[in-house]
Z-matrix of the N, CA and C atoms (Angstrom, degrees):
N
C 1 1.431
C 2 1.537 1 109.39
N 3 1.296 2 115.57 1 52.71
C 4 1.449 3 121.55 2 177.50
C 5 1.529 4 107.84 3 -93.45
N 6 1.301 5 117.27 4 105.09
C 7 1.469 6 119.91 5 179.76
C 8 1.508 7 108.82 6 -113.61
N 9 1.339 8 115.75 7 135.47
C 10 1.463 9 121.59 8 178.14
C 11 1.524 10 108.77 9 -76.08
N 12 1.307 11 113.95 10 143.82
C 13 1.486 12 118.54 11 175.98
C 14 1.519 13 108.43 12 -80.29
N 15 1.336 14 118.06 13 136.96
C 16 1.477 15 121.69 14 -179.12
C 17 1.537 16 111.81 15 -59.72
N 18 1.318 17 118.56 16 -37.48
C 19 1.464 18 120.93 17 -176.77
C 20 1.538 19 110.09 18 -63.69
N 21 1.327 20 117.96 19 -40.09
C 22 1.462 21 120.16 20 179.48
C 23 1.513 22 111.31 21 -69.38
N 24 1.322 23 116.10 22 -37.73
C 25 1.437 24 121.19 23 178.72
C 26 1.525 25 111.39 24 -63.54
N 27 1.323 26 118.57 25 -44.36
C 28 1.455 27 121.19 26 179.87
C 29 1.508 28 112.42 27 -64.90
N 30 1.324 29 119.06 28 -37.58
C 31 1.450 30 120.81 29 178.41
C 32 1.485 31 111.97 30 -65.40
N 33 1.336 32 116.48 31 -41.10
C 34 1.452 33 121.35 32 179.13
C 35 1.549 34 110.26 33 -67.56
N 36 1.298 35 117.76 34 -41.31
C 37 1.458 36 121.55 35 179.94
C 38 1.529 37 111.07 36 -63.66
N 39 1.324 38 117.26 37 -39.97
C 40 1.452 39 119.12 38 177.89
C 41 1.521 40 112.31 39 -66.88
N 42 1.320 41 117.87 40 -36.74
C 43 1.474 42 121.12 41 176.99
C 44 1.522 43 111.35 42 -64.21
N 45 1.319 44 115.60 43 -43.82
C 46 1.473 45 119.73 44 178.13
C 47 1.497 46 111.23 45 -64.99
N 48 1.302 47 117.81 46 -42.86
C 49 1.477 48 121.05 47 179.04
C 50 1.532 49 110.93 48 -62.95
N 51 1.326 50 116.70 49 -42.75
C 52 1.463 51 119.78 50 177.66
C 53 1.509 52 113.21 51 -63.11
N 54 1.340 53 114.63 52 -39.84
C 55 1.460 54 119.99 53 179.35
C 56 1.548 55 110.97 54 -65.46
N 57 1.314 56 116.32 55 -43.55
C 58 1.472 57 119.77 56 179.22
C 59 1.518 58 111.63 57 -66.42
N 60 1.335 59 115.85 58 -39.75
C 61 1.467 60 118.43 59 179.82
C 62 1.535 61 111.23 60 -66.80
N 63 1.336 62 116.10 61 -42.18
C 64 1.449 63 119.12 62 177.16
C 65 1.512 64 112.32 63 -63.34
N 66 1.326 65 116.66 64 -40.69
C 67 1.456 66 120.53 65 177.30
C 68 1.536 67 111.53 66 -64.23
N 69 1.317 68 114.88 67 -36.92
C 70 1.462 69 119.10 68 177.51
C 71 1.536 70 112.08 69 -65.55
N 72 1.308 71 116.77 70 -41.43
C 73 1.463 72 120.99 71 176.21
C 74 1.509 73 111.86 72 -63.70
N 75 1.344 74 116.95 73 -40.65
C 76 1.475 75 120.89 74 178.62
C 77 1.525 76 109.79 75 -64.14
N 78 1.320 77 116.56 76 -45.45
C 79 1.453 78 120.23 77 -178.89
C 80 1.527 79 109.99 78 -62.39
N 81 1.319 80 115.92 79 -42.40
C 82 1.450 81 119.99 80 -179.88
C 83 1.513 82 111.95 81 -65.12
N 84 1.320 83 118.45 82 -40.20
C 85 1.444 84 120.22 83 -176.62
C 86 1.527 85 112.84 84 -78.37
N 87 1.301 86 118.97 85 -27.65
C 88 1.457 87 120.44 86 -176.18
C 89 1.543 88 113.51 87 -94.88
N 90 1.327 89 116.62 88 -28.73
C 91 1.479 90 118.60 89 -175.14
C 92 1.511 91 112.65 90 -119.20
N 93 1.317 92 117.07 91 -53.30
C 94 1.465 93 120.46 92 -172.58
C 95 1.527 94 112.97 93 -71.87
N 96 1.307 95 116.31 94 -43.92
C 97 1.476 96 121.15 95 -178.39
C 98 1.537 97 112.55 96 -61.04
N 99 1.348 98 119.60 97 -50.58
C 100 1.477 99 118.80 98 179.33
C 101 1.529 100 111.53 99 -62.50
N 102 1.316 101 118.87 100 -38.57
C 103 1.455 102 120.05 101 179.27
C 104 1.524 103 111.10 102 -65.46
N 105 1.323 104 116.57 103 -41.59
C 106 1.436 105 119.60 104 178.51
C 107 1.538 106 111.88 105 -67.46
N 108 1.351 107 116.57 106 -39.68
C 109 1.459 108 120.71 107 179.69
C 110 1.529 109 109.95 108 -64.66
N 111 1.335 110 116.97 109 -38.50
C 112 1.477 111 119.05 110 178.64
C 113 1.527 112 109.54 111 -66.42
N 114 1.304 113 116.68 112 -39.74
C 115 1.451 114 120.55 113 -179.83
C 116 1.515 115 112.84 114 -63.99
N 117 1.364 116 114.48 115 -37.93
C 118 1.462 117 120.16 116 179.92
C 119 1.547 118 112.97 117 -84.42
N 120 1.315 119 116.81 118 -13.31
C 121 1.463 120 120.45 119 -179.78
C 122 1.502 121 114.19 120 82.28
N 123 1.338 122 117.15 121 26.88
C 124 1.470 123 119.34 122 179.64
C 125 1.535 124 109.80 123 -76.81
N 126 1.303 125 116.76 124 152.67
C 127 1.452 126 120.11 125 179.54
C 128 1.515 127 111.27 126 -74.61
N 129 1.341 128 113.75 127 161.89
C 130 1.485 129 118.57 128 -176.13
C 131 1.525 130 111.49 129 -65.99
N 132 1.312 131 116.31 130 -34.39
C 133 1.491 132 118.11 131 -177.42
C 134 1.532 133 110.19 132 -67.34
N 135 1.318 134 116.53 133 -37.08
C 136 1.479 135 119.48 134 177.78
C 137 1.530 136 109.88 135 -69.02
N 138 1.318 137 116.53 136 -38.13
C 139 1.453 138 119.47 137 179.51
C 140 1.520 139 110.09 138 -64.48
N 141 1.328 140 117.49 139 -41.69
C 142 1.456 141 121.96 140 179.98
C 143 1.543 142 109.80 141 -65.07
N 144 1.316 143 117.26 142 -38.97
C 145 1.493 144 121.48 143 177.69
C 146 1.513 145 110.24 144 -64.02
N 147 1.328 146 117.39 145 -43.16
C 148 1.458 147 119.80 146 178.09
C 149 1.528 148 112.80 147 -66.25
N 150 1.344 149 115.39 148 -38.01
C 151 1.477 150 119.39 149 176.90
C 152 1.539 151 110.38 150 -64.57
N 153 1.313 152 117.71 151 -39.65
C 154 1.497 153 120.82 152 176.29
C 155 1.496 154 111.97 153 -63.23
N 156 1.341 155 118.10 154 -39.54
C 157 1.442 156 121.88 155 178.96
C 158 1.542 157 111.29 156 -65.91
N 159 1.334 158 117.30 157 -39.94
C 160 1.438 159 120.59 158 176.44
C 161 1.538 160 112.33 159 -65.37
N 162 1.326 161 116.70 160 -40.40
C 163 1.435 162 119.59 161 -179.83
C 164 1.503 163 111.15 162 -68.91
N 165 1.343 164 119.08 163 -35.40
C 166 1.449 165 120.17 164 175.21
C 167 1.516 166 111.34 165 -65.88
N 168 1.350 167 115.94 166 -39.33
C 169 1.448 168 118.91 167 178.51
C 170 1.553 169 110.78 168 -64.98
N 171 1.326 170 117.38 169 -34.93
C 172 1.473 171 119.14 170 179.02
C 173 1.517 172 111.92 171 -69.63
N 174 1.311 173 117.76 172 -27.80
C 175 1.483 174 120.95 173 177.51
C 176 1.519 175 112.12 174 -73.94
N 177 1.305 176 117.29 175 -23.08
C 178 1.480 177 119.59 176 179.68
C 179 1.507 178 113.17 177 -78.83
N 180 1.307 179 116.79 178 -15.11
C 181 1.449 180 121.14 179 -176.50
C 182 1.491 181 110.46 180 -77.18
């Protein structure tokens, strides 16, 4: 009769979700965004600005 408490489960789920979302933003800003920018022919300064915006968004999570 080992039952998990809902409050503990919700806290763990939120931590995992935040970690996955942050990792997704990091992956997007470091790998996907530069590749996409190169494919579209965007300048490096615009790519850096977009990477900064993604990293700021990941810090808010």
